[in-house]
Every structure is written in C-alpha cells, then in structure tokens.
N, CA, C and O atoms as a DFTB+ gen file, in Angstrom:
416 C
 N C O
     1  1      69.682       6.074    -104.471
     2  2      69.355       7.272    -103.713
     3  2      69.969       8.456    -104.429
     4  3      71.123       8.403    -104.857
     5  1      69.211       9.506    -104.557
     6  2      69.652      10.719    -105.222
     7  2      69.435      11.888    -104.284
     8  3      68.352      12.047    -103.721
     9  1      70.443      12.690    -104.118
    10  2      70.346      13.878    -103.261
    11  2      70.393      15.098    -104.160
    12  3      71.343      15.277    -104.922
    13  1      69.385      15.927    -104.076
    14  2      69.340      17.161    -104.860
    15  2      69.214      18.330    -103.890
    16  3      68.338      18.341    -103.025
    17  1      70.076      19.291    -104.040
    18  2      69.983      20.513    -103.256
    19  2      69.475      21.601    -104.186
    20  3      70.108      21.915    -105.193
    21  1      68.344      22.165    -103.847
    22  2      67.765      23.209    -104.689
    23  2      68.386      24.555    -104.312
    24  3      68.509      24.896    -103.136
    25  1      68.762      25.286    -105.316
    26  2      69.387      26.591    -105.096
    27  2      68.335      27.589    -104.599
    28  3      67.163      27.511    -104.967
    29  1      68.767      28.499    -103.778
    30  2      67.882      29.500    -103.207
    31  2      68.544      30.859    -103.419
    32  3      69.727      31.029    -103.127
    33  1      67.797      31.804    -103.916
    34  2      68.289      33.148    -104.199
    35  2      69.393      33.117    -105.258
    36  3      70.435      33.751    -105.093
    37  1      69.165      32.391    -106.323
    38  2      70.111      32.338    -107.427
    39  2      69.776      33.458    -108.411
    40  3      68.652      33.961    -108.417
    41  1      70.747      33.850    -109.244
    42  2      70.477      34.895    -110.246
    43  2      69.418      34.435    -111.249
    44  3      69.416      33.264    -111.629
    45  1      68.530      35.311    -111.684
    46  2      67.447      34.945    -112.606
    47  2      67.944      34.265    -113.884
    48  3      67.250      33.407    -114.429
    49  1      69.105      34.625    -114.358
    50  2      69.617      34.034    -115.596
    51  2      69.979      32.548    -115.443
    52  3      70.195      31.865    -116.444
    53  1      70.047      32.041    -114.203
    54  2      70.339      30.629    -113.956
    55  2      69.082      29.756    -113.917
    56  3      69.184      28.529    -113.899
    57  1      67.908      30.374    -113.903
    58  2      66.667      29.628    -113.745
    59  2      66.470      28.559    -114.823
    60  3      66.182      27.405    -114.505
    61  1      66.622      28.931    -116.078
    62  2      66.382      27.980    -117.170
    63  2      67.319      26.784    -117.074
    64  3      66.893      25.648    -117.287
    65  1      68.579      27.020    -116.760
    66  2      69.546      25.923    -116.665
    67  2      69.232      25.021    -115.471
    68  3      69.338      23.800    -115.587
    69  1      68.850      25.593    -114.328
    70  2      68.492      24.790    -113.155
    71  2      67.237      23.959    -113.431
    72  3      67.169      22.794    -113.037
    73  1      66.257      24.542    -114.096
    74  2      65.038      23.811    -114.438
    75  2      65.358      22.658    -115.393
    76  3      64.843      21.553    -115.220
    77  1      66.194      22.904    -116.387
    78  2      66.604      21.861    -117.330
    79  2      67.323      20.724    -116.609
    80  3      67.078      19.551    -116.893
    81  1      68.202      21.069    -115.686
    82  2      68.948      20.069    -114.921
    83  2      67.995      19.228    -114.063
    84  3      68.118      18.003    -114.023
    85  1      67.062      19.868    -113.388
    86  2      66.111      19.149    -112.534
    87  2      65.256      18.192    -113.361
    88  3      65.014      17.062    -112.938
    89  1      64.804      18.624    -114.518
    90  2      63.976      17.777    -115.369
    91  2      64.756      16.595    -115.928
    92  3      64.188      15.527    -116.153
    93  1      66.045      16.778    -116.150
    94  2      66.887      15.689    -116.656
    95  2      67.173      14.652    -115.576
    96  3      67.398      13.482    -115.885
    97  1      67.166      15.070    -114.314
    98  2      67.511      14.174    -113.213
    99  2      66.324      13.445    -112.603
   100  3      66.481      12.341    -112.083
   101  1      65.148      14.041    -112.658
   102  2      63.989      13.498    -111.941
   103  2      62.886      13.104    -112.916
   104  3      62.409      13.933    -113.690
   105  1      62.491      11.858    -112.876
   106  2      61.360      11.367    -113.661
   107  2      60.119      11.467    -112.779
   108  3      59.995      10.719    -111.809
   109  1      59.194      12.382    -113.099
   110  2      58.030      12.586    -112.220
   111  2      57.098      11.379    -112.140
   112  3      56.245      11.332    -111.253
   113  1      57.234      10.400    -113.042
   114  2      56.369       9.219    -112.997
   115  2      56.925       8.132    -112.080
   116  3      56.236       7.152    -111.798
   117  1      58.147       8.293    -111.619
   118  2      58.784       7.313    -110.739
   119  2      58.367       7.568    -109.297
   120  3      58.314       8.715    -108.853
   121  1      58.064       6.474    -108.554
   122  2      57.716       6.606    -107.138
   123  2      58.924       7.138    -106.373
   124  3      60.014       6.571    -106.450
   125  1      58.729       8.210    -105.649
   126  2      59.812       8.801    -104.863
   127  2      59.302       9.187    -103.492
   128  3      58.099       9.327    -103.272
   129  1      60.228       9.354    -102.586
   130  2      59.915       9.879    -101.258
   131  2      60.711      11.161    -101.109
   132  3      61.928      11.139    -100.925
   133  1      60.009      12.271    -101.190
   134  2      60.683      13.559    -101.086
   135  2      60.959      13.879     -99.626
   136  3      60.178      13.525     -98.743
   137  1      62.040      14.531     -99.389
   138  2      62.420      14.931     -98.039
   139  2      62.762      16.408     -98.084
   140  3      63.647      16.830     -98.828
   141  1      62.066      17.176     -97.295
   142  2      62.298      18.611     -97.235
   143  2      63.203      18.907     -96.061
   144  3      62.929      18.503     -94.931
   145  1      64.272      19.610     -96.334
   146  2      65.179      20.008     -95.258
   147  2      65.307      21.521     -95.263
   148  3      65.804      22.115     -96.219
   149  1      64.859      22.120     -94.201
   150  2      65.007      23.554     -94.014
   151  2      65.794      23.762     -92.733
   152  3      65.385      23.318     -91.660
   153  1      66.892      24.421     -92.851
   154  2      67.703      24.663     -91.666
   155  2      67.499      26.103     -91.226
   156  3      67.658      27.039     -92.009
   157  1      67.154      26.255     -89.997
   158  2      66.801      27.553     -89.452
   159  2      68.020      28.453     -89.295
   160  3      69.114      28.004     -88.955
   161  1      67.795      29.728     -89.551
   162  2      68.830      30.729     -89.285
   163  2      68.537      31.437     -87.958
   164  3      69.130      32.466     -87.636
   165  1      67.622      30.864     -87.215
   166  2      67.275      31.390     -85.899
   167  2      68.530      31.346     -85.033
   168  3      69.129      30.283     -84.874
   169  1      68.935      32.484     -84.470
   170  2      70.179      32.551     -83.707
   171  2      70.164      31.625     -82.490
   172  3      71.220      31.212     -82.010
   173  1      68.974      31.300     -81.993
   174  2      68.906      30.389     -80.858
   175  2      69.339      28.979     -81.255
   176  3      69.739      28.190     -80.398
   177  1      69.262      28.652     -82.561
   178  2      69.620      27.317     -83.036
   179  2      70.951      27.306     -83.787
   180  3      71.331      26.290     -84.369
   181  1      71.659      28.439     -83.774
   182  2      72.909      28.557     -84.525
   183  2      73.982      27.572     -84.062
   184  3      74.833      27.172     -84.855
   185  1      73.950      27.185     -82.809
   186  2      74.960      26.255     -82.294
   187  2      74.369      24.871     -82.091
   188  3      74.721      24.171     -81.142
   189  1      73.460      24.474     -82.994
   190  2      72.786      23.178     -82.868
   191  2      73.205      22.211     -83.971
   192  3      73.553      22.611     -85.082
   193  1      73.160      20.937     -83.629
   194  2      73.306      19.864     -84.604
   195  2      71.891      19.425     -84.964
   196  3      70.987      19.517     -84.134
   197  1      71.687      18.950     -86.192
   198  2      70.365      18.537     -86.648
   199  2      70.375      17.025     -86.857
   200  3      71.250      16.489     -87.536
   201  1      69.392      16.343     -86.266
   202  2      69.277      14.896     -86.387
   203  2      67.908      14.540     -86.944
   204  3      66.904      15.135     -86.552
   205  1      67.858      13.573     -87.858
   206  2      66.595      13.114     -88.421
   207  2      66.003      12.047     -87.516
   208  3      66.709      11.146     -87.063
   209  1      64.700      12.151     -87.252
   210  2      64.000      11.170     -86.420
   211  2      63.711       9.924     -87.261
   212  3      63.067      10.007     -88.306
   213  1      64.192       8.778     -86.797
   214  2      63.989       7.515     -87.505
   215  2      62.817       6.717     -86.949
   216  3      62.183       5.947     -87.671
   217  1      62.530       6.902     -85.657
   218  2      61.479       6.135     -84.993
   219  2      60.593       7.076     -84.188
   220  3      61.103       7.992     -83.542
   221  1      59.289       6.873     -84.210
   222  2      58.389       7.735     -83.438
   223  2      58.496       7.438     -81.939
   224  3      58.875       6.345     -81.520
   225  1      58.149       8.447     -81.162
   226  2      58.095       8.283     -79.707
   227  2      56.937       9.122     -79.191
   228  3      56.829      10.304     -79.514
   229  1      56.080       8.517     -78.398
   230  2      54.954       9.217     -77.777
   231  2      55.337       9.564     -76.346
   232  3      55.679       8.677     -75.564
   233  1      55.284      10.840     -75.996
   234  2      55.666      11.256     -74.636
   235  2      54.790      10.611     -73.568
   236  3      53.594      10.401     -73.765
   237  1      55.406      10.307     -72.449
   238  2      54.677       9.749     -71.301
   239  2      54.629      10.735     -70.142
   240  3      53.837      10.585     -69.212
   241  1      55.488      11.745     -70.215
   242  2      55.534      12.780     -69.173
   243  2      55.495      14.145     -69.841
   244  3      55.771      14.272     -71.034
   245  1      55.152      15.161     -69.066
   246  2      54.985      16.517     -69.568
   247  2      56.261      17.113     -70.165
   248  3      56.180      17.925     -71.086
   249  1      57.440      16.726     -69.660
   250  2      58.690      17.328     -70.124
   251  2      59.321      16.575     -71.300
   252  3      60.449      16.877     -71.690
   253  1      58.601      15.594     -71.868
   254  2      59.147      14.794     -72.956
   255  2      58.722      15.341     -74.314
   256  3      57.650      15.930     -74.452
   257  1      59.574      15.140     -75.309
   258  2      59.345      15.620     -76.663
   259  2      58.761      14.497     -77.521
   260  3      59.297      13.390     -77.553
   261  1      57.670      14.786     -78.210
   262  2      57.120      13.807     -79.144
   263  2      58.028      13.733     -80.367
   264  3      58.414      14.760     -80.926
   265  1      58.366      12.512     -80.777
   266  2      59.178      12.313     -81.972
   267  2      58.295      11.722     -83.061
   268  3      57.623      10.711     -82.854
   269  1      58.305      12.364     -84.218
   270  2      57.531      11.917     -85.368
   271  2      58.524      11.520     -86.456
   272  3      59.442      12.276     -86.773
   273  1      58.334      10.331     -87.024
   274  2      59.250       9.855     -88.061
   275  2      59.419      10.908     -89.154
   276  3      58.442      11.503     -89.607
   277  1      60.654      11.130     -89.568
   278  2      61.065      12.091     -90.593
   279  2      61.096      13.538     -90.107
   280  3      61.388      14.440     -90.893
   281  1      60.802      13.777     -88.837
   282  2      60.998      15.105     -88.252
   283  2      62.503      15.311     -88.088
   284  3      63.281      14.376     -88.271
   285  1      62.907      16.512     -87.750
   286  2      64.298      16.813     -87.435
   287  2      64.342      17.392     -86.038
   288  3      63.467      18.168     -85.653
   289  1      65.355      17.019     -85.280
   290  2      65.514      17.512     -83.917
   291  2      66.805      18.306     -83.842
   292  3      67.867      17.821     -84.231
   293  1      66.708      19.528     -83.341
   294  2      67.871      20.372     -83.126
   295  2      68.392      20.108     -81.720
   296  3      67.643      20.191     -80.746
   297  1      69.680      19.789     -81.618
   298  2      70.308      19.534     -80.321
   299  2      71.484      20.497     -80.183
   300  3      72.373      20.528     -81.035
   301  1      71.485      21.270     -79.120
   302  2      72.560      22.229     -78.892
   303  2      73.901      21.511     -78.841
   304  3      74.020      20.449     -78.230
   305  1      74.916      22.097     -79.489
   306  2      76.235      21.465     -79.471
   307  2      76.807      21.418     -78.057
   308  3      77.652      20.575     -77.758
   309  1      76.351      22.315     -77.191
   310  2      76.819      22.255     -75.798
   311  2      76.177      21.085     -75.059
   312  3      76.725      20.605     -74.066
   313  1      74.997      20.614     -75.543
   314  2      74.314      19.475     -74.935
   315  2      74.593      18.169     -75.673
   316  3      74.269      17.088     -75.182
   317  1      75.205      18.278     -76.872
   318  2      75.404      17.099     -77.721
   319  2      76.210      16.038     -76.982
   320  3      77.261      16.318     -76.406
   321  1      75.699      14.836     -77.013
   322  2      76.400      13.727     -76.368
   323  2      76.174      13.658     -74.877
   324  3      76.612      12.707     -74.229
   325  1      75.496      14.650     -74.316
   326  2      75.226      14.644     -72.886
   327  2      73.811      14.120     -72.654
   328  3      72.853      14.579     -73.276
   329  1      73.705      13.189     -71.783
   330  2      72.398      12.638     -71.455
   331  2      72.235      12.656     -69.949
   332  3      73.184      12.893     -69.203
   333  1      71.012      12.401     -69.522
   334  2      70.834      12.203     -68.095
   335  2      71.282      10.775     -67.776
   336  3      71.769      10.075     -68.664
   337  1      71.132      10.350     -66.577
   338  2      71.623       9.035     -66.171
   339  2      70.892       7.880     -66.849
   340  3      71.359       6.742     -66.807
   341  1      69.740       8.165     -67.480
   342  2      68.956       7.110     -68.112
   343  2      69.008       7.159     -69.638
   344  3      68.239       6.455     -70.293
   345  1      69.905       7.980     -70.230
   346  2      70.062       8.023     -71.685
   347  2      69.091       8.911     -72.433
   348  3      68.766       8.622     -73.584
   349  1      68.617       9.986     -71.817
   350  2      67.699      10.919     -72.455
   351  2      68.444      12.168     -72.895
   352  3      69.389      12.599     -72.234
   353  1      68.013      12.760     -74.030
   354  2      68.604      13.979     -74.561
   355  2      67.569      15.092     -74.557
   356  3      66.370      14.824     -74.474
   357  1      68.021      16.344     -74.646
   358  2      67.129      17.492     -74.742
   359  2      67.242      18.053     -76.154
   360  3      68.347      18.309     -76.631
   361  1      66.097      18.247     -76.835
   362  2      66.122      18.773     -78.196
   363  2      64.869      19.546     -78.529
   364  3      63.926      19.613     -77.741
   365  1      64.880      20.142     -79.741
   366  2      63.759      20.932     -80.240
   367  2      63.309      20.365     -81.579
   368  3      64.127      20.175     -82.479
   369  1      62.013      20.091     -81.716
   370  2      61.439      19.544     -82.941
   371  2      61.343      20.618     -84.013
   372  3      60.915      21.739     -83.739
   373  1      61.742      20.273     -85.240
   374  2      61.588      21.193     -86.361
   375  2      60.116      21.333     -86.731
   376  3      59.654      22.439     -87.011
   377  1      59.370      20.223     -86.735
   378  2      57.966      20.248     -87.131
   379  2      57.115      21.108     -86.209
   380  3      56.292      21.896     -86.676
   381  1      57.309      20.958     -84.898
   382  2      56.420      21.627     -83.940
   383  2      57.038      22.825     -83.240
   384  3      56.318      23.700     -82.759
   385  1      58.366      22.875     -83.175
   386  2      59.041      23.933     -82.426
   387  2      59.065      23.670     -80.937
   388  3      59.603      24.469     -80.171
   389  1      58.479      22.542     -80.512
   390  2      58.455      22.180     -79.088
   391  2      59.807      21.611     -78.668
   392  3      60.519      21.013     -79.474
   393  1      60.145      21.803     -77.410
   394  2      61.385      21.282     -76.852
   395  2      61.079      20.346     -75.714
   396  3      60.050      20.462     -75.048
   397  1      61.996      19.402     -75.496
   398  2      61.812      18.468     -74.388
   399  2      62.833      17.361     -74.425
   400  3      63.721      17.330     -75.278
   401  1      62.690      16.459     -73.490
   402  2      63.572      15.314     -73.381
   403  2      63.057      14.191     -74.280
   404  3      61.851      14.006     -74.441
   405  1      64.013      13.439     -74.868
   406  2      63.628      12.286     -75.697
   407  2      64.666      11.190     -75.512
   408  3      65.827      11.469     -75.210
   409  1      64.243       9.936     -75.695
   410  2      65.184       8.814     -75.505
   411  2      66.182       8.766     -76.655
   412  3      65.837       8.999     -77.813
   413  1      67.436       8.456     -76.303
   414  2      68.482       8.423     -77.334
   415  2      68.978       7.067     -77.678
   416  3      69.856       6.928     -78.530
C-alpha cells in the first residue's frame, strides 16, 4: 500500500520536482485503486471527524443515510460516539451532501 498526498497551491518552481517524484513512485501500467480524499473547509463541518464507508447500506426509512462503499461520512465531534438506543449514528455523506442516521 502506498499513500501519496498531492501538494496543493505549491510554488511554481516546485512543479518539476513534484512531477519527477510522482513518476518515480507510480507505475501507470500497474493495476491500482485510486482514492480521492477531499476534506471540506466548510465551517459547518469544521468540528467533524471523517470516516470511510466500508460497507454499503440502503435506507429503509426517510431519515436514514444511504452509505456507498468508499464514500466518506462526516460525523460531528459533539455527536461522535453517541448513538441512539439501537446503535445508529448521525452523519453527512461526502458524495451526496445528504445527512441522516446510519447503522454503526
């Protein structure tokens, strides 16, 4: 497993070196599974923890959140670890922006 963090808003003079480094590390002919991680600077999510969805979930009720494998769910740190009596959490999907309850 290889983790690469791509620089954002770097000085132009660093471009050639970053490109050289990326080409040395990644063989484009090798089968890979890319994972895009974008963390929001939305102030409403500033106090959230981010969790990757490992298993899909199809909502059965209107207040439930659909979980899609490889999505990310933002969970408020004030709600983190808190569930209802049946083990459900409240979160917001990165893919859809929808919020709702999901099984934990």
